[in-house]
Steps between C-alpha positions, in 0.01 A plus 500: 500500500365820350122532455366383157166673434206318360189628325272704736178339363403140549187467300534239239214242480733230611639701791155601619354145469801354693483761786122481527500117516808453717481382865632787708325391828827463679695823405197723473338359819822567679523854364162592612552324851827691530322827423237428764765412761682817444192712492237320722148589424612791297348650299170387625328734279582749224673446164791265417705566181664198335758609237582240234208275587555241211198261502384627842576202718661707778240766451214247569685352798536849654141569441390193682725550805427881515123478419420857618719645231473575133794454263636673196707266286736636232669318217631605150396184313140496360516122456621461867221728613242287313609197691490709824155615421380136446660393841355798687146410359539129563578585869208739531720794572411738210321735728814554710791500246560762230740411220704765342707464179814703490874513518674688791554788528215593262210365710263756632469409872355738761773643726528388867188288474601137544503344848762233382711444199619167394707360195624165414754422227454824311830682589734273296305568188542882532760686294460799732432358852461856633158501338380243751637665804365848382159351450499349848612825654234700322210251531529369865362694778746587783556202721350256246664145487735454211582133390713446190615143430735422202761272395886547588775474240734215564878512459521342156300340208602164643347585833182622328473166304544299822219698666274434205583126530432502886180706494334458164611161358136367451358826348424570134794616287349853470500540874845360549648721216325810646624410856864471376481833309326672804789393728756651264276828487455516871660759742735445791437627863765788462342619180153504651624704789645756260162514311322569822745766607450677163125500531477604878404155627808393657327445829348180350675178589665269242530132582620192320235240577646202316763402252273678237266749661541846626251712703464871530253576792394761756276795507463800261 
């Protein structure tokens, strides 16, 4: 199945409310745990960049497990960032997390200054995916951990519908619809390897982690 792009920005009130209120304990907890397993105790200090932070659930989880770090969390949606700001304040992390509104590649980030870069579920929204890889290449210091999790496009619309039924049957309609559209807009492993090669990051590893998830990881 060819990729079917979806809107880059998810920032309607219904979307923001659904994502902010959803229980992502299992997938987001597993994501942070996997990051920690691949990069034990690293970074212990310094700055972490979270690209496409959404309502900042993963941002806050990373802040708690890497409590010697500060985080810069970027998202293009003002409503989503308002939800992120509320979560960060509720968890008492406002002194360690900076929120930045902007759409890649037009975000002013200091070069070679971040000690790790993470991103979850941003790539499939991007019309120009090279903007993500070029931002990582520019912002991460040499040797910094890179961890980019995203969806993997299935073979057909029917397969995408089955995945929604298997993994999101009890979720609100807005989340199920977004999940389906995101699966159709996601990339395949070979496409990611080509993107990485074109942006000088082909030393990073590409893994299919499940029937619906891909991971790009390694060091800058």
